C-alpha positions as CSV (number, residue, x, y, z in Angstrom):
1,M,-0.2,0.1,0.3
2,H,2.0,2.9,-1.4
3,T,1.8,5.6,1.6
4,E,2.9,9.2,2.4
5,S,5.8,10.2,4.4
6,T,6.8,13.6,6.7
7,L,10.9,13.5,5.6
8,D,11.9,17.2,7.3
9,T,9.9,19.3,9.8
10,T,13.7,20.7,10.9
11,Q,13.8,22.9,8.3
12,A,11.6,25.9,7.1
13,D,9.9,24.1,4.6
14,R,9.2,20.4,4.4
15,T,9.1,17.5,2.7
16,T,6.5,14.7,2.0
17,L,8.0,11.5,0.2
18,R,4.6,10.5,-1.9
19,P,3.4,8.0,-4.9
20,M,4.6,10.0,-8.2
21,R,1.4,11.3,-9.9
22,A,1.0,11.9,-14.2
23,T,0.8,15.6,-13.2
24,D,4.6,15.5,-11.7
25,L,6.2,14.3,-14.9
26,P,6.6,18.3,-16.1
27,A,8.7,19.1,-12.9
28,C,10.5,15.3,-12.8
29,H,12.1,16.4,-16.2
30,A,12.6,19.6,-15.9
31,M,14.8,18.8,-13.2
32,S,16.6,15.9,-15.3
33,L,17.3,18.8,-17.8
34,H,18.8,21.0,-15.1
35,L,21.0,17.8,-13.9
36,H,21.8,17.9,-17.8
37,W,20.0,14.0,-18.8
38,P,18.8,14.0,-22.3
39,H,15.6,12.0,-21.4
40,R,12.4,13.6,-23.2
41,L,8.8,14.5,-20.9
42,A,7.8,11.2,-23.4
43,D,10.4,9.4,-22.1
44,W,9.4,10.0,-18.2
45,Q,6.1,9.3,-19.3
46,F,7.2,5.8,-20.1
47,H,9.0,5.2,-17.4
48,H,6.3,5.8,-15.0
49,Q,4.3,3.8,-16.7
50,V,6.1,0.6,-16.4
51,S,7.4,1.5,-12.3
52,S,5.9,2.0,-9.1
53,S,6.7,6.2,-8.9
54,W,7.4,8.4,-5.9
55,A,8.1,11.9,-5.9
56,V,9.9,14.5,-2.8
57,E,7.0,16.9,-2.5
58,Q,9.0,20.4,-1.0
59,E,6.6,22.7,1.0
60,Q,7.6,26.2,0.7
61,P,6.9,28.8,3.5
62,D,4.0,30.6,1.6
63,G,2.8,27.2,1.3
64,T,3.2,26.2,-1.9
65,L,4.1,23.1,-3.0
66,N,6.6,21.6,-5.8
67,V,7.9,18.2,-6.7
68,A,11.7,18.1,-5.7
69,G,13.2,14.8,-5.6
70,S,11.9,11.6,-8.1
71,G,12.8,8.1,-7.8
72,M,11.5,4.9,-10.0
73,L,11.4,1.2,-9.3
74,C,10.2,-1.0,-12.3
75,R,9.5,-4.6,-11.1
76,L,10.8,-6.6,-14.0
77,D,9.3,-10.1,-12.4
78,D,9.3,-11.9,-9.0
79,D,12.8,-12.2,-8.4
80,Y,14.2,-8.8,-9.9
81,A,13.4,-4.9,-10.0
82,S,15.2,-2.1,-11.5
83,L,16.0,0.6,-10.2
84,G,16.7,4.1,-11.6
85,L,15.7,8.1,-12.3
86,V,16.5,9.2,-8.6
87,I,17.2,13.0,-8.5
88,I,17.3,15.3,-5.4
89,A,17.1,18.5,-5.5
90,D,20.1,20.8,-5.0
91,A,18.7,23.0,-2.7
92,L,17.9,19.8,-0.2
93,Q,21.1,17.8,-0.7
94,G,22.3,17.2,3.1
95,R,19.3,16.3,4.9
96,G,19.4,12.3,3.6
97,L,16.2,12.0,1.3
98,G,18.4,10.4,-1.0
99,R,18.6,7.6,1.5
100,A,14.8,8.1,2.0
101,M,13.8,7.7,-1.4
102,M,16.2,4.6,-1.5
103,Q,14.7,2.9,0.8
104,R,11.1,3.6,0.0
105,L,11.8,2.2,-3.1
106,L,13.5,-0.8,-2.2
107,A,10.3,-1.7,0.3
108,D,8.6,-2.0,-3.1
109,A,11.0,-4.1,-4.1
110,G,10.2,-6.5,-1.8
111,S,12.6,-9.6,-1.7
112,R,13.3,-9.5,-5.4
113,N,17.4,-8.6,-6.6
114,V,17.5,-4.9,-7.2
115,I,19.3,-3.7,-10.4
116,L,20.9,-0.2,-10.9
117,N,23.2,1.6,-12.8
118,A,25.3,3.6,-10.9
119,T,27.6,6.8,-11.4
120,E,30.8,7.8,-9.1
121,A,28.0,10.0,-6.9
122,G,26.0,7.5,-6.3
123,R,28.1,4.7,-5.8
124,P,28.8,5.6,-1.6
125,L,25.4,5.3,-0.8
126,Y,24.7,2.7,-2.9
127,E,27.6,-0.2,-1.3
128,K,26.3,1.9,2.6
129,L,22.3,0.2,0.7
130,G,23.8,-3.4,0.1
131,F,25.1,-2.9,-3.9
132,V,28.2,-4.6,-5.6
133,V,29.7,-3.5,-8.6
134,T,28.9,-6.1,-11.5
135,D,30.2,-4.3,-14.3
136,T,30.7,-1.1,-15.9
137,L,28.2,0.1,-18.5
138,S,29.2,2.9,-21.3
139,Q,27.5,5.4,-22.7
140,H,27.9,6.2,-26.5
141,Q,26.9,8.7,-28.8
142,S,27.0,10.3,-32.1
143,T,25.8,12.4,-35.0
144,T,27.8,11.3,-37.3
145,A,28.4,7.6,-36.6
146,S,28.8,4.9,-40.3
147,A,29.6,1.0,-39.6
148,P,30.9,-1.3,-42.7
149,A,27.4,-2.7,-44.1
150,T,29.0,-6.2,-44.0
151,L,27.0,-9.1,-43.1
152,P,28.1,-12.3,-40.9
153,A,28.0,-15.2,-43.7
154,G,24.9,-16.9,-44.6
155,T,22.9,-13.9,-42.2
156,H,20.1,-11.6,-43.4
157,I,18.6,-8.6,-41.3
158,R,14.8,-8.5,-41.3
159,P,11.5,-6.9,-39.7
160,L,10.0,-9.2,-36.3
161,R,7.3,-10.7,-37.1
162,P,4.1,-10.2,-34.7
163,D,4.3,-14.2,-34.5
164,E,7.7,-14.3,-33.3
165,V,7.3,-11.8,-30.3
166,P,6.8,-14.8,-27.5
167,A,10.1,-16.6,-28.9
168,L,12.2,-13.0,-28.8
169,L,10.4,-12.6,-24.9
170,A,11.9,-16.2,-24.5
171,L,15.3,-15.1,-26.2
172,D,15.5,-11.9,-23.7
173,R,15.1,-14.7,-20.5
174,Q,17.9,-16.2,-21.6
175,A,19.9,-13.3,-22.5
176,S,19.4,-11.9,-19.7
177,G,18.3,-13.4,-16.5
178,I,15.1,-12.3,-16.2
179,D,11.8,-12.5,-17.4
180,R,11.2,-8.8,-18.6
181,S,8.0,-9.8,-21.1
182,A,6.1,-7.3,-19.8
183,L,8.3,-4.2,-19.9
184,L,9.3,-5.8,-23.6
185,Q,5.7,-5.7,-24.5
186,A,5.7,-1.9,-24.0
187,L,8.4,-1.3,-24.9
188,L,7.4,-3.1,-28.8
189,K,5.0,-0.5,-28.3
190,L,7.4,2.3,-29.5
191,A,10.3,0.4,-30.8
192,E,11.5,-0.7,-34.1
193,V,12.6,-4.0,-33.7
194,V,15.0,-6.4,-36.2
195,V,15.9,-9.8,-36.0
196,L,19.3,-11.2,-37.5
197,E,18.3,-14.9,-39.2
198,R,20.7,-17.4,-40.0
199,Q,19.8,-20.7,-42.1
200,G,16.0,-19.7,-40.9
201,Q,17.2,-20.0,-37.3
202,V,16.9,-16.2,-35.0
203,A,20.5,-15.6,-33.9
204,G,20.4,-12.0,-33.0
205,V,17.6,-8.8,-32.2
206,A,18.0,-5.7,-31.8
207,F,15.5,-2.7,-31.0
208,Q,15.8,1.4,-32.0
209,R,13.4,4.0,-30.9
210,E,13.2,7.8,-30.3
211,F,14.6,8.6,-27.0
212,G,15.9,11.8,-25.3
213,R,18.2,13.9,-28.3
214,G,18.0,11.3,-30.4
215,R,16.8,7.6,-30.8
216,V,18.6,4.7,-28.5
217,I,19.7,1.2,-30.1
218,G,18.6,-1.1,-27.2
219,P,18.9,-3.8,-26.2
220,V,20.8,-6.0,-28.6
221,I,21.2,-9.1,-28.3
222,A,23.1,-12.1,-30.2
223,S,25.2,-15.6,-29.2
224,G,28.1,-13.8,-30.8
225,V,30.4,-10.1,-30.8
226,E,30.1,-10.1,-34.5
227,D,26.4,-10.5,-35.0
228,A,25.6,-8.0,-32.4
229,K,27.7,-5.4,-34.6
230,A,25.9,-6.2,-37.1
231,L,22.7,-5.2,-35.7
232,I,24.3,-2.0,-34.6
233,A,25.2,-1.4,-37.9
234,Y,22.0,-2.0,-39.2
235,W,20.2,0.7,-36.9
236,V,23.3,3.1,-37.2
237,N,22.9,2.9,-41.3
238,A,19.2,3.2,-41.1
239,Y,19.6,7.4,-39.4
240,P,22.2,8.6,-41.4
241,G,22.8,11.7,-39.1
242,A,20.2,11.3,-36.5
243,Y,22.0,11.7,-33.0
244,L,22.2,7.8,-31.6
245,R,22.6,6.7,-28.6
246,I,23.8,2.6,-27.2
247,D,24.7,2.3,-23.8
248,V,26.5,-1.5,-23.8
249,P,28.2,-4.0,-20.8
250,G,31.4,-3.8,-20.7
251,R,31.6,-7.6,-21.0
252,S,29.6,-7.0,-24.0
253,G,33.6,-6.3,-25.7
254,L,31.5,-3.3,-27.6
255,K,33.0,-0.3,-26.3
256,P,36.6,0.3,-28.5
257,W,34.3,-1.4,-31.7
258,L,31.7,1.6,-31.2
259,Q,34.4,4.3,-30.6
260,E,35.6,3.2,-34.7
261,I,32.6,4.0,-36.0
262,G,32.0,7.6,-34.3
263,L,30.0,6.4,-31.5
264,T,32.1,8.6,-29.2
265,C,31.8,7.4,-25.3
266,V,30.9,9.9,-22.9
267,D,30.3,8.3,-19.7
268,D,31.4,5.5,-18.0
269,V,28.9,4.4,-15.2
270,V,29.0,0.9,-13.3
271,S,26.2,-1.8,-13.4
272,M,25.8,-2.9,-9.0
273,C,23.2,-5.2,-8.3
274,R,21.5,-5.5,-4.4
275,G,21.1,-9.2,-3.8
276,T,21.7,-12.4,-6.6
277,P,22.5,-10.9,-10.1
278,P,21.1,-12.9,-12.6
279,K,22.0,-15.7,-14.3
280,A,21.9,-16.2,-18.3
281,D,22.0,-19.0,-20.5
282,P,26.2,-18.3,-22.0
283,T,24.3,-19.0,-25.2
284,W,22.7,-15.5,-26.0
285,R,24.6,-11.9,-24.5
286,T,22.8,-8.6,-23.8
287,Y,25.1,-6.6,-26.7
288,S,23.2,-3.1,-25.4
289,M,20.6,-2.1,-22.9
290,I,17.4,-0.8,-22.9
291,N,18.9,2.7,-21.0
292,Q,20.1,2.7,-17.8
293,A,17.1,3.3,-15.6
294,L,15.7,0.0,-17.1
295,G,19.0,-2.0,-17.9
C-alpha cells in the first residue's frame, strides 16, 4: 500500500515522500534537464507507466508545493527489479532524502534482487545499502556514426514478425536471466525491431526507438559479438545523420568498435546489484541496454 511520509520538519520548508502522479512528470523532466540528462517528457511518461514511482514534495514557507525529488522502481518479474531516475534537488541535498527515497524504493521491491546503474557520485550510498558492482556500462553517442554494412556469412536482417514476439521474449529471458516480458511488450509499442536470421533461425535481435536527443539502439541480443555488430550497424546506417545513443556493458567488448565507427564514449558508470545477480544462459548475451534506468 502506498503511503505518504513527512521527511523533514526541521527546516523552514517541509518535505513529504509520496506516490508520484502523472501531473508531476513535467517537474521531474525539468529536474533532469537541470542535470543535463537527455530524457524527453515522453521518456519520463514511459518510465512512470512501467514503474512504481515516488516524488519528494517540498512545501515552501508561503504554503506552495513543488516537486523536488524523484525515484522509480520497475518490477521486472518475481525475482528482479530495476531502479533508476533518482533525483534530489540541489537545495535539498544533505538532508538524507536520497537515502529515504532509496529505502522507499527498496521496500517496494520486497524480496526481489535489485539492479541499477550508478554514477560515481551515487555509488557510495548504494554500497552502504548493500549494492555491489557487477560490471561497467559505457554510454556512446554521435550524429556522424557510420558502420560497415557487411553481414556475417549466411545471415540477413529483416523486421521482427508479430508471431515471433513470444520467441523474442524467451530469447531475452535467456540473455538477461530475467523475465522482462511485461516491460518488453510495453517497449514494443514504441520501438522498431529487427532480427538477424541465419539458416532460418534467429541469431539476434535489436530494438531501436526515439529517446532523449534522438534515438537509442537497445536492447541488442545476440549469440556472438559479430552478430551484435551487424545488428547495431543496421540501425546506425538506417538513420544517417541522426543523433544516436547506445549503452553497452563492459563485458560486451563493444566499446573499442563503437568508438571506431564514430559512436563516442561520453560517460562510464557502474552496474550494481543488491542480492543475487541474474544468471544468463551463456549461449546468448545482451550487448546493449534498454537504457540506464531500466537495464
